[in-house]
C-alpha positions as CSV (number, residue, x, y, z in Angstrom):
1,M,0.0,0.0,0.0
2,T,2.8,2.4,0.8
3,D,4.2,1.9,-2.7
4,V,0.9,2.4,-4.5
5,L,-0.4,5.4,-2.6
6,P,2.3,7.9,-3.7
7,L,1.7,6.9,-7.4
8,V,-2.0,7.2,-7.1
9,A,-1.8,10.5,-5.2
10,G,0.7,11.9,-7.7
11,A,-1.4,10.8,-10.7
12,W,-4.5,12.3,-9.1
13,G,-2.6,15.5,-8.4
14,V,-1.7,15.8,-12.1
15,L,-5.4,15.2,-13.0
16,M,-6.4,17.9,-10.6
17,G,-3.9,20.2,-12.2
18,L,-5.4,19.5,-15.6
19,A,-9.0,20.2,-14.4
20,P,-9.1,23.8,-15.5
21,L,-8.9,22.5,-19.1
22,L,-12.6,21.7,-18.6
23,Q,-13.3,25.3,-17.9
24,I,-11.2,26.4,-20.9
25,R,-13.3,24.0,-23.1
26,T,-16.5,25.5,-21.9
27,I,-15.3,29.0,-22.5
28,L,-14.2,28.2,-26.0
29,Q,-17.6,26.5,-26.7
30,R,-19.6,29.4,-25.4
31,R,-17.2,32.1,-26.7
32,S,-17.7,33.8,-23.4
33,S,-16.2,33.7,-19.9
34,A,-18.8,35.9,-18.2
35,D,-19.6,33.3,-15.6
36,V,-16.0,32.5,-14.6
37,S,-14.4,33.8,-11.5
38,I,-11.0,35.1,-12.2
39,A,-10.5,35.9,-8.5
40,S,-11.1,32.3,-7.6
41,M,-8.5,31.1,-10.2
42,A,-6.0,33.7,-9.0
43,V,-6.3,32.4,-5.4
44,L,-5.5,28.9,-6.7
45,L,-2.7,30.2,-8.8
46,V,-1.0,31.8,-5.8
47,G,-1.4,28.5,-3.9
48,F,0.2,26.5,-6.8
49,V,3.2,29.0,-6.9
50,L,3.7,28.5,-3.2
51,W,3.4,24.7,-3.3
52,L,5.7,24.6,-6.3
53,A,8.3,26.7,-4.5
54,Y,8.0,24.5,-1.5
55,G,8.4,21.4,-3.6
56,L,11.5,22.8,-5.3
57,S,13.0,23.8,-1.9
58,I,12.8,20.2,-0.6
59,G,13.3,18.5,-3.9
60,D,10.0,16.6,-3.9
61,G,9.3,15.5,-7.5
62,A,5.6,14.8,-6.8
63,L,5.0,18.3,-5.5
64,I,7.0,19.8,-8.3
65,A,5.2,17.9,-11.1
66,T,1.7,18.3,-9.8
67,N,2.0,22.0,-9.0
68,A,3.9,22.9,-12.1
69,T,1.1,21.3,-14.1
70,A,-1.6,23.1,-12.1
71,L,0.3,26.4,-12.3
72,T,0.6,26.2,-16.1
73,V,-2.9,25.1,-16.8
74,T,-4.5,27.6,-14.3
75,A,-2.4,30.5,-15.8
76,T,-3.6,29.4,-19.3
77,A,-7.2,29.3,-18.0
78,I,-6.9,32.8,-16.6
79,A,-5.5,34.0,-19.9
80,V,-8.3,32.4,-21.9
81,T,-10.8,33.8,-19.4
82,L,-9.5,37.3,-19.9
83,A,-9.4,36.9,-23.6
84,F,-13.1,36.0,-23.7
85,R,-14.2,38.5,-21.1
86,R,-16.7,40.9,-22.7
87,P,-16.6,44.4,-21.5
88,R,-19.7,45.5,-19.6
89,S,-22.1,47.5,-21.5
90,S,-22.5,51.1,-20.5
91,A,-25.0,53.8,-21.3
92,T,-22.2,56.0,-22.7
93,T,-21.0,53.4,-25.2
94,D,-24.4,52.2,-26.4
95,P,-25.5,53.7,-29.6
96,A,-28.6,56.0,-29.5
97,P,-31.9,54.3,-30.4
98,A,-33.0,54.9,-34.0
99,R,-35.7,57.4,-34.5
100,G,-38.5,56.5,-36.7
């Protein structure tokens, strides 16, 4: 069991790191990221940076691999979210209604 658990936990960590790809897929399908929280992803991103730094400092390959994956995918998800964020409409930018 002690030989299998690190492998399963490491594999699952990589899968967790890849999970934001599901959000990216949804954004690309909808062509909008209006319902995505950038703040939530930013909190995760900071956590991945900290855990990656810790993994590097102690030389733990599992922490390095899982958090490097998560950091890369989450940063990509934030970039895609920002790219598909539509500006909020404003009364000053809306064209005047047509007069008939």
